[in-house]
Steps between C-alpha positions, in 0.01 A plus 500: 500500500476144364647377179292324227563253217237327296502125557858367540815660363851390444755491774506552863430877489183431302344296777403814682234702346344842602147622592397826643392507867162674547531837667467469881602698800736248589872511421620266225849350538663418167622140447490421871421128465739237348393168365744206471442379151707190407781587259371234246152670504339170565454274804319205661441683834152644539609816693705805456670688775480882534658756736521879558808702454723521805467872558122478550316464830318188573167424358211549732347182644175503305551669160237538233604285197381588150560302180564700181459394138698643202216753434552655857184368650542420858283264713521323837671158444252231457691259731831528704724515194723755656602433850717680750747315717536549874808734454274752315770552246441210261236250384392265233300482184294185465510431122277190514236685694529786266450268194200339683337855513596582134758772617793489282597877531707529813480880551425578864538757775488503873333805655596548848450807736518750213783333310468290192768223437459404139632263234497553121305251310623163411294200330552132496382183330416165674571176323332185641622162387258232558628129500226259403543123524287281284503132611731367777876575506733201472718631800465712796763741390437874462463671160749762418445793251776728395381871481689782361418875432696727282505789245686571183820495687451140618385309794502694827297276739503118535316279742380140535127451581442185707159318497396195689384183315128619548581851334466845630573862424812714486484877467743763382499869468674753257538862510627586151448383145629166419437135380457183704611168378405155648653153475422200707824315606345236723173367368462177707515294182174642369358365182435852379591857621341804366593870602259769399642729415873409494598855433327791658590864411346767744502868430199611712403454858239246601453119576633235265460119510719211388376137508736188507316183463672168555306205362539134638322186416314358802712335761426132425588228762498137406447259790592156431215252454606146595362171356298318788635182631203310361542469132129476464239633741141589549628832666583792271746660762855562392747650763690822425786678674661833468849645557511715813675785320160625381205629715267225619216432289189671625180297598254728343657577161304510176518152336459434135565185297550440127612214307560306179248214475619219279177358370389854401837601367429838636571730794226592742432662821396264787220623728496474778882519520700215659492518886837616648570440870777671692666355807570719796862584389364629163768309321325180434160355444295306248317569176193289414459425125168303560313777297715431193268486185725232363851375439740794449743751624370766729637827645356637821583853609463635858530886518619630827563854622793544737627832623367684201632248242339251293616143485371244255531147638483264202445127552530284191341162509440205270241237553349198313134448582342146473122463576377167611113440484316210653168441342250220648224361293231304665443443873836446673487377871472794726834403677677441162860656490689528165879519512684627198874521468641792294851458391724769367869522381717664256398357170753299275444347149416131479618263245187543291524882519238568758567656835550301812595551856852610567699527810380651837156356468258607774151361570222660672202316626154677482183375669152587386170414671188344346399813325839549324639859446795691363852566630767725354858367531801717457840413366742786625798560276676766314645300210285220330152363527405163652389181342166387679340165524206387700398168645194412728608269775160453677195527276247467782339196338417654174376287208741681266768774491605721225775766496506794241834699531737725344849522658632790322404858434367600154296779345187335640599509859714356779570144605202324660335164588137422534442166677148366457353209717198340383270309740243225441188720540609714208561188260197421279380155530529260196180344358466106567355331177337211691327723736376711222361195329321369827338831560378561133120470454370174345311517174117435523404157346297501180252220447519356162196362326529200284467542132299259308482459126286287281 
């Protein structure tokens, strides 16, 4: 005979339930199989051990194994949930495999050469705890979750679930009514931890789930962007370097640039993004700000995946943009070269209240051909904008030179200078009064007849 109990009962004796074995010609042996349940009625292990009584003969080498539910219905086991050890006197119950096959009632019998070795019914619940990690952990330390199970008399089972920084799953099994409680004791410094549910009462067999989510902001790495040696340059490249305690920057990361443009008094995306080069060591390279839409502060982010983690390499740059334009009017000699000196420095106030060049003045010489052109010049700094002036030192023989310029940033745009050279062929000729008089048509003479009177 088997014993039966609906769902769970209270106390150790109630774990065993009874069902009636169908009538067969075989001989039924009452309570001839013992199962080693934990005294706390909960465990992390995924198996239970069973054995037959000492006074029984060994089990045959290939018994037929049937699984019974609480209603007394028997069927061949769908997988090797119940196994027999080599000693043919003991074996194991694979709880994880049973749960995978939706078998939560553990009544079973072994039929062997006319004898039936049987076990009264027992049921169990499986509790799966899933650790989810949103974002990138700030350390490589494991997460620790305090788990306990108990009844009205108090806690009877305690454990610590350990999860890697990338998350994972921990599984527990219970064999009697009770309540589970969860509390994360090592959260890796997460910005937020949610446990759903924090308390889980279970009174019936089946599968149950708990989710623990640790949320982290993205792992941001800030390489140092250095001011180039040249205070002003036609190159937009700025060198960067990174500490070697972070993974090297990848060469194929997604790159985006956004920035605050002073003349627009607005933030905007920069497309295409600034070009970021990476040296062989992955910890240095250059960022090219040549695509900057104007003077401003810019942030370029390179997103890299490394061993399943996401790293955001954030390069902050500041740049002052000066546009030099050479305009040629008339027919300049084909071999004409125009040399213009652009000077920049930190500005200071002059006696009359205007700006003038301060210390650390640098001058850059720019050459244009006979057709003129345009050249962007960059002042690389992270603190203050430059004061710009322009002087043409070789005008290519022009009749006249004019310079229109703005050496500061305002809401109409960045600093600029337009140098215009005018050549003779484009100068209108003035009229000569004497030549005009000589070339004017003469009046036709009119013969006068004498007039007589009298």
